[in-house]
VEXMI-31936 format. One record per residue (C-alpha): residue in one letter; z, x, y; residue number from 1. Coordinates in nm, 2 decimals. Each point is the difference from the previous one (the first is absolute). Last residue first. Layout:
<recs>
resn_Z_X_Y_resi
A_Z_X_Y_NUM
...
</recs>
This chain:
<recs>
resn_Z_X_Y_resi
K_12.40_7.20_8.38_425
S_0.10_0.32_0.16_424
G_-0.36_0.15_-0.02_423
G_0.11_0.33_-0.16_422
K_0.03_0.18_0.33_421
P_0.01_-0.24_0.29_420
V_-0.33_-0.10_0.16_419
S_-0.02_0.03_0.39_418
V_-0.31_-0.06_0.20_417
Y_-0.04_0.09_0.37_416
F_-0.17_-0.15_0.30_415
R_-0.22_0.10_0.29_414
G_-0.24_-0.25_0.15_413
K_-0.24_-0.26_-0.12_412
A_0.04_-0.31_-0.21_411
L_-0.14_-0.22_-0.28_410
D_-0.34_0.14_-0.11_409
K_0.08_0.37_0.02_408
M_0.35_-0.10_-0.13_407
L_-0.14_-0.05_-0.35_406
S_-0.11_0.36_-0.04_405
R_0.33_0.12_0.13_404
I_0.18_-0.21_-0.26_403
S_-0.22_0.14_-0.28_402
V_0.05_0.36_0.12_401
E_0.37_-0.05_0.01_400
I_0.02_-0.17_-0.35_399
L_-0.20_0.28_-0.17_398
K_0.20_0.27_0.18_397
T_0.33_-0.15_-0.11_396
P_-0.12_-0.06_-0.36_395
D_-0.03_0.38_-0.05_394
R_-0.28_0.05_-0.25_393
E_-0.19_0.25_0.22_392
P_0.31_0.22_0.05_391
T_0.06_0.00_-0.38_390
N_0.25_-0.19_-0.20_389
W_0.00_-0.05_-0.38_388
G_0.13_0.35_-0.10_387
N_0.36_-0.11_0.04_386
F_0.13_0.16_0.31_385
T_0.06_-0.28_0.25_384
G_-0.03_0.11_0.36_383
R_-0.30_-0.22_0.09_382
A_-0.02_-0.33_-0.19_381
F_-0.21_-0.03_-0.32_380
V_0.30_-0.08_-0.22_379
G_0.09_-0.28_0.24_378
Y_-0.29_-0.21_-0.14_377
P_0.18_-0.15_-0.30_376
E_0.22_-0.15_0.13_375
N_0.04_0.09_0.37_374
D_-0.21_-0.30_0.09_373
Y_-0.14_0.04_0.35_372
T_0.14_0.01_0.36_371
A_-0.12_0.01_0.36_370
N_0.19_0.04_0.33_369
F_-0.23_-0.02_0.30_368
L_0.13_0.22_0.29_367
P_-0.11_-0.11_0.35_366
Y_0.04_0.25_0.28_365
G_0.31_0.03_0.21_364
Q_0.05_0.37_0.00_363
A_0.29_-0.02_-0.24_362
T_-0.23_-0.20_-0.22_361
S_-0.01_-0.38_0.01_360
T_0.05_-0.26_-0.28_359
V_-0.25_-0.20_-0.21_358
S_0.10_-0.17_-0.32_357
E_-0.09_-0.05_-0.37_356
V_-0.36_0.12_-0.02_355
R_-0.10_-0.06_-0.36_354
V_-0.14_0.19_-0.29_353
S_0.07_-0.17_-0.34_352
S_-0.35_-0.15_-0.03_351
A_-0.16_0.35_0.02_350
F_0.23_0.14_-0.28_349
Q_-0.06_-0.29_-0.24_348
G_-0.38_0.00_0.04_347
S_-0.04_0.08_-0.37_346
R_-0.21_0.31_0.02_345
N_-0.03_0.13_0.36_344
V_-0.01_0.38_0.01_343
L_0.28_0.20_0.17_342
R_-0.17_0.26_0.23_341
P_-0.23_0.27_-0.15_340
A_-0.16_-0.24_-0.06_339
I_-0.06_-0.33_0.19_338
M_0.26_-0.26_0.09_337
H_-0.11_-0.06_0.36_336
E_-0.17_-0.33_-0.07_335
R_0.29_-0.11_-0.21_334
V_0.24_0.06_0.30_333
K_-0.23_-0.21_0.23_332
A_-0.01_-0.29_-0.24_331
D_0.38_-0.02_-0.03_330
L_0.05_0.06_0.37_329
R_-0.20_-0.29_0.13_328
S_0.26_-0.28_0.02_327
N_0.27_0.26_0.05_326
I_-0.15_0.13_0.32_325
R_-0.04_-0.35_0.16_324
P_0.35_-0.10_-0.11_323
I_0.14_0.32_0.16_322
L_-0.21_-0.01_0.33_321
L_0.22_-0.26_0.17_320
S_0.29_0.25_-0.03_319
W_-0.16_0.22_0.26_318
Q_0.02_-0.27_0.27_317
E_0.37_-0.06_-0.08_316
S_0.06_0.38_0.01_315
R_-0.15_0.04_0.35_314
P_0.29_0.00_0.23_313
T_-0.11_0.12_0.35_312
S_0.31_0.04_0.22_311
A_0.22_0.15_-0.27_310
T_-0.28_0.22_-0.11_309
E_-0.28_-0.03_-0.26_308
R_-0.28_0.24_0.04_307
G_-0.36_-0.04_0.13_306
L_-0.32_-0.11_-0.17_305
L_0.06_-0.24_-0.29_304
E_-0.22_-0.28_0.13_303
I_-0.09_-0.25_-0.27_302
K_-0.38_0.00_-0.06_301
D_-0.23_-0.28_0.11_300
K_-0.17_0.20_0.28_299
Y_-0.02_0.33_-0.20_298
K_-0.38_-0.04_-0.07_297
E_-0.07_0.00_0.37_296
I_0.15_0.35_0.06_295
I_0.30_0.01_0.24_294
F_-0.05_0.30_0.22_293
T_0.29_0.23_0.08_292
P_0.01_0.17_0.34_291
A_0.08_0.37_0.02_290
R_0.36_0.04_0.11_289
Q_0.07_0.07_0.36_288
K_0.22_0.29_0.11_287
K_0.22_-0.10_0.30_286
H_-0.09_0.21_0.30_285
K_0.25_0.23_0.15_284
I_-0.04_0.09_0.36_283
T_0.14_0.34_0.10_282
K_0.24_-0.03_0.29_281
T_-0.11_0.04_0.36_280
S_-0.05_-0.38_0.02_279
T_-0.27_-0.25_0.07_278
K_0.02_-0.20_-0.32_277
S_-0.28_-0.07_-0.24_276
S_-0.05_-0.30_-0.22_275
S_-0.21_0.05_-0.31_274
K_-0.34_-0.18_-0.01_273
Q_-0.06_-0.17_-0.33_272
E_-0.35_0.07_-0.14_271
A_-0.18_-0.31_-0.11_270
P_-0.06_-0.02_-0.37_269
V_-0.36_0.07_-0.12_268
N_-0.17_-0.28_-0.20_267
S_-0.35_0.09_0.11_266
V_-0.20_0.32_0.08_265
K_-0.35_0.05_0.11_264
A_-0.12_0.34_-0.12_263
G_-0.11_0.28_0.24_262
S_0.15_0.29_-0.19_261
K_0.26_0.03_0.26_260
K_0.10_-0.37_-0.06_259
A_0.05_0.07_-0.37_258
K_0.22_0.30_0.07_257
Q_0.21_-0.20_0.25_256
A_0.04_-0.28_-0.25_255
I_0.12_0.24_-0.27_254
Q_0.26_0.14_0.24_253
R_0.10_-0.35_0.09_252
V_0.08_-0.09_-0.36_251
S_0.23_0.29_-0.04_250
H_-0.04_0.19_-0.32_249
L_0.20_0.00_-0.32_248
V_-0.11_-0.33_-0.15_247
K_0.24_-0.11_-0.27_246
G_-0.11_0.02_-0.36_245
Q_-0.30_-0.12_-0.20_244
A_0.08_0.00_-0.37_243
F_-0.11_0.31_-0.19_242
G_0.35_0.17_0.01_241
E_0.06_-0.03_-0.37_240
I_-0.30_-0.12_-0.19_239
N_0.06_-0.32_-0.20_238
E_0.04_-0.28_0.25_237
R_-0.24_0.12_0.28_236
A_-0.24_0.13_-0.26_235
W_-0.02_-0.34_-0.19_234
D_-0.07_-0.18_0.33_233
G_-0.27_0.24_0.10_232
V_-0.19_0.07_-0.32_231
A_-0.35_0.05_0.13_230
N_0.05_-0.05_0.37_229
D_0.29_0.25_0.02_228
L_-0.18_0.24_-0.23_227
L_-0.31_-0.02_0.22_226
K_0.21_0.07_0.31_225
M_0.16_0.30_-0.17_224
V_-0.35_0.14_-0.08_223
E_-0.11_-0.05_0.36_222
A_0.31_0.17_0.14_221
E_-0.06_0.30_-0.23_220
E_-0.36_0.03_0.12_219
T_0.10_-0.02_0.37_218
T_0.28_0.26_-0.04_217
S_-0.22_0.25_-0.18_216
Q_-0.11_0.22_0.30_215
N_0.35_0.00_0.15_214
L_0.00_0.37_0.09_213
F_-0.31_0.22_0.01_212
Y_-0.07_0.18_-0.32_211
F_0.03_0.34_-0.18_210
T_0.03_-0.04_-0.37_209
D_0.20_0.10_-0.31_208
E_-0.07_-0.23_-0.29_207
V_0.19_-0.28_-0.17_206
K_-0.04_-0.20_-0.33_205
I_0.30_-0.21_-0.11_204
E_0.11_-0.05_-0.36_203
A_0.23_-0.27_-0.14_202
V_-0.24_-0.16_-0.24_201
K_0.08_-0.38_0.00_200
S_-0.28_-0.08_0.25_199
K_-0.25_0.16_-0.24_198
T_0.06_-0.28_-0.26_197
P_-0.05_-0.28_0.25_196
N_-0.30_0.17_0.18_195
Y_-0.02_-0.07_0.37_194
K_-0.27_0.19_0.19_193
I_0.21_-0.05_0.32_192
S_-0.28_-0.17_0.19_191
T_-0.14_-0.19_-0.31_190
K_0.34_-0.14_-0.10_189
L_0.06_-0.11_0.37_188
K_-0.34_-0.17_0.02_187
E_0.08_-0.19_-0.32_186
Y_0.33_-0.12_0.13_185
A_-0.14_-0.09_0.34_184
Q_-0.25_-0.23_-0.17_183
P_0.26_-0.14_-0.23_182
D_0.24_-0.10_0.29_181
Q_0.35_-0.09_-0.13_180
P_-0.07_0.17_-0.33_179
A_0.12_-0.17_-0.31_178
F_0.35_0.08_-0.14_177
G_0.05_0.14_-0.35_176
S_0.28_0.25_0.08_175
S_-0.19_0.29_-0.17_174
E_-0.29_-0.05_0.25_173
F_0.24_0.03_0.30_172
R_0.18_0.31_-0.14_171
A_-0.33_0.18_-0.05_170
L_-0.12_-0.12_0.34_169
A_0.32_0.13_0.17_168
E_-0.04_0.34_-0.17_167
S_-0.37_0.03_0.11_166
S_0.09_-0.12_0.35_165
F_0.27_0.27_0.04_164
Q_-0.22_0.27_-0.13_163
D_-0.30_-0.09_0.21_162
A_0.22_-0.05_0.31_161
I_0.15_0.35_-0.05_160
T_-0.34_0.15_-0.05_159
S_-0.10_0.10_-0.35_158
G_-0.33_-0.18_-0.05_157
E_-0.19_0.24_0.23_156
M_0.20_0.32_0.04_155
H_0.35_0.02_0.16_154
S_-0.03_0.26_0.27_153
L_0.26_0.27_0.03_152
D_0.02_0.14_0.35_151
F_-0.13_0.24_0.26_150
A_0.01_-0.17_0.33_149
I_-0.20_-0.08_0.31_148
N_0.07_-0.24_0.28_147
K_0.23_0.21_0.22_146
T_-0.20_0.32_-0.03_145
G_-0.25_-0.02_0.29_144
I_-0.38_-0.01_-0.04_143
N_-0.05_0.32_0.21_142
R_0.24_0.19_-0.21_141
F_-0.24_0.01_-0.29_140
T_0.05_0.36_-0.12_139
N_0.37_0.01_0.09_138
K_0.06_-0.32_-0.20_137
V_-0.19_0.12_-0.30_136
I_0.18_0.34_0.00_135
N_0.34_-0.17_0.04_134
S_-0.06_-0.25_-0.28_133
V_-0.12_0.27_-0.25_132
R_0.32_0.20_0.06_131
R_0.21_-0.32_-0.03_130
L_-0.15_-0.05_-0.35_129
G_0.15_0.33_-0.12_128
A_0.08_-0.06_-0.37_127
A_0.36_-0.08_0.08_126
E_-0.11_-0.28_0.23_125
R_-0.22_-0.14_-0.28_124
V_0.29_0.02_-0.25_123
R_0.22_-0.20_0.25_122
K_-0.26_-0.27_0.02_121
L_-0.02_-0.03_-0.38_120
H_0.38_-0.04_-0.01_119
S_-0.03_-0.29_0.25_118
F_-0.25_-0.17_-0.23_117
V_0.20_0.06_-0.32_116
D_0.31_-0.16_0.14_115
G_0.26_0.02_-0.28_114
E_0.01_0.13_-0.35_113
G_-0.33_0.15_-0.09_112
T_-0.37_-0.03_-0.06_111
I_-0.30_0.19_0.15_110
R_-0.35_0.00_-0.15_109
V_-0.22_0.28_0.13_108
K_-0.36_0.02_0.10_107
F_-0.18_0.31_0.11_106
Q_-0.24_0.17_0.24_105
R_-0.02_0.36_0.14_104
N_0.29_0.15_-0.20_103
N_-0.13_-0.14_-0.32_102
G_-0.08_-0.33_-0.16_101
G_0.15_-0.24_-0.26_100
I_0.26_-0.26_-0.07_99
M_0.28_0.23_0.08_98
K_0.34_-0.15_-0.10_97
Y_0.28_0.03_0.25_96
E_0.37_-0.10_-0.06_95
F_0.26_-0.09_0.26_94
K_0.38_0.01_-0.01_93
G_0.00_0.37_-0.12_92
S_0.15_0.11_0.33_91
G_-0.26_0.27_0.05_90
S_-0.28_-0.25_-0.09_89
K_-0.16_0.02_-0.34_88
G_-0.33_0.09_-0.17_87
S_-0.05_0.34_0.17_86
K_-0.37_-0.10_0.05_85
F_0.11_-0.24_0.28_84
I_0.13_0.28_0.22_83
N_-0.30_0.23_-0.07_82
Y_-0.24_-0.28_0.08_81
A_0.18_-0.08_0.33_80
E_-0.03_0.37_0.10_79
S_-0.38_0.00_-0.08_78
I_-0.05_-0.32_0.19_77
Y_0.17_0.14_0.31_76
R_-0.19_0.33_-0.01_75
E_-0.33_-0.17_-0.04_74
V_0.07_-0.24_0.29_73
A_0.11_0.29_0.23_72
D_-0.31_0.21_-0.09_71
T_-0.23_-0.30_0.05_70
I_0.15_-0.08_0.34_69
E_-0.04_0.35_0.12_68
T_-0.36_0.03_-0.14_67
D_-0.11_-0.32_0.16_66
Q_0.14_0.11_0.34_65
K_-0.19_0.33_-0.03_64
Q_-0.32_-0.17_-0.10_63
S_0.02_-0.22_0.31_62
I_0.06_-0.37_-0.02_61
R_-0.20_-0.29_0.14_60
L_0.11_-0.35_-0.12_59
D_-0.24_-0.29_0.07_58
K_0.15_-0.26_0.24_57
R_0.28_-0.25_0.01_56
R_0.26_0.28_0.07_55
L_0.25_-0.17_-0.23_54
A_-0.26_-0.07_-0.26_53
S_-0.12_0.36_0.00_52
V_0.35_0.13_-0.03_51
G_0.06_-0.23_-0.31_50
Q_-0.34_0.10_-0.16_49
Y_0.07_0.37_0.05_48
I_0.35_-0.02_-0.14_47
S_-0.10_-0.22_-0.30_46
A_-0.28_0.23_-0.09_45
K_0.23_0.30_0.01_44
F_0.24_-0.17_-0.24_43
G_-0.28_-0.10_-0.24_42
E_-0.16_0.35_0.00_41
V_0.33_0.17_-0.07_40
S_0.12_-0.24_-0.26_39
L_0.32_-0.21_-0.06_38
S_0.09_-0.29_-0.22_37
F_0.35_-0.12_-0.06_36
V_0.07_-0.24_-0.29_35
H_0.33_-0.18_0.08_34
P_0.27_-0.12_-0.25_33
K_0.20_-0.30_0.15_32
L_0.30_0.04_0.23_31
N_-0.19_-0.02_0.33_30
S_-0.14_-0.34_-0.10_29
R_0.33_-0.17_-0.09_28
K_0.29_0.02_0.25_27
L_-0.16_0.19_0.29_26
R_-0.35_-0.15_-0.01_25
Y_0.12_-0.35_-0.08_24
Q_0.24_0.02_0.30_23
Q_-0.29_0.11_0.23_22
L_-0.22_-0.27_-0.14_21
L_0.26_-0.27_0.07_20
K_0.06_0.13_0.35_19
D_-0.37_-0.01_0.08_18
R_-0.02_-0.35_-0.15_17
E_0.30_-0.12_0.22_16
I_-0.16_0.14_0.31_15
Q_-0.33_-0.18_-0.09_14
A_0.19_-0.33_-0.04_13
G_0.17_0.04_0.33_12
L_-0.34_0.07_0.17_11
E_-0.13_-0.32_-0.16_10
R_0.30_-0.19_0.14_9
T_-0.06_0.14_0.34_8
A_-0.37_-0.08_0.00_7
R_0.09_-0.36_-0.09_6
A_0.25_-0.04_0.28_5
I_-0.24_0.18_0.24_4
D_-0.28_-0.24_-0.06_3
V_-0.31_0.19_0.13_2
M_-0.27_-0.22_0.15_1
</recs>
């Protein structure tokens, strides 16, 4: 029996993980130095293996076809070698250091200011990769061209999920917390070949390859699931974007897919029939929002969903949370005081943090107003130029993440946190 509410939540979590890895790729991974490997024999082998897998039978190719593909691959790799041998890109923003090889096989280390991965793609195009692509697609027209691609492949141990997990584990181990699930933790370290010292080396290994799309999706999802199991609570509080977000797909669409696969389905909301009028005018149907499921663990939480309006005042209900937050806030702030944030020494900062009031935003959502002691901690506030403050040390961010962590156990729904510059206390 398929529980659609649960399936929907799991899908939401997967969507959030995909978004998280994409953000990590763009903002961090692509900026690191890359070691690019390319060889005539290796590239040809990946083409033939990929086509054979798509056809699901042994590959048969004529001598003429093999010669055409070999000539195109050799020309492409020779052109790429000459570009990298120059030592610098035309703009001067990227530097190339040959690790070894010749115009048939080589390795090169690429560093620079900006997106190294995207620059590498542009170099491949300049070297004539499109010519190879066209010859291969014309040669194997009978398998179609929609599902095949020439792209950069992160080699084993350097996938986006591997990089992200390695950095997360390095931060996790330095924080001093114990794994949430030791078995999943050890399995994760094995699967990503985790090495604490190696994880700090900012170098990614990639190679040029032919492949059919989405071949690594399952592997990356498995690694992210292991990370969630191993250090889940810590990850949701310390890694930006890791928390499960809103579900982006209609519940009924998931139910329909499950039914088509022959599964029995439960917990599906009944579809509301829209009224129709017999008229020559176009009938407009009111757009229905996807249903919201109340998860069992939320039963005792205060409801924050919805906005405050003149007809539905909620401020009094929200204010009930203030003593509950303040009674736990000291301990929660201390828990999050880990370098590079402010580090707990005397406990004075954590004990000074309080939620003073709750108001509503212009859109009607709750706004929790928090304060802390301006003396001496105002020197760490954002916008003060004294050498003490850094983005990581900003008390505002520390207080906000602490309150949001607390609210997971107290309430649900959208809310905001406001902390005045300098603490105002």
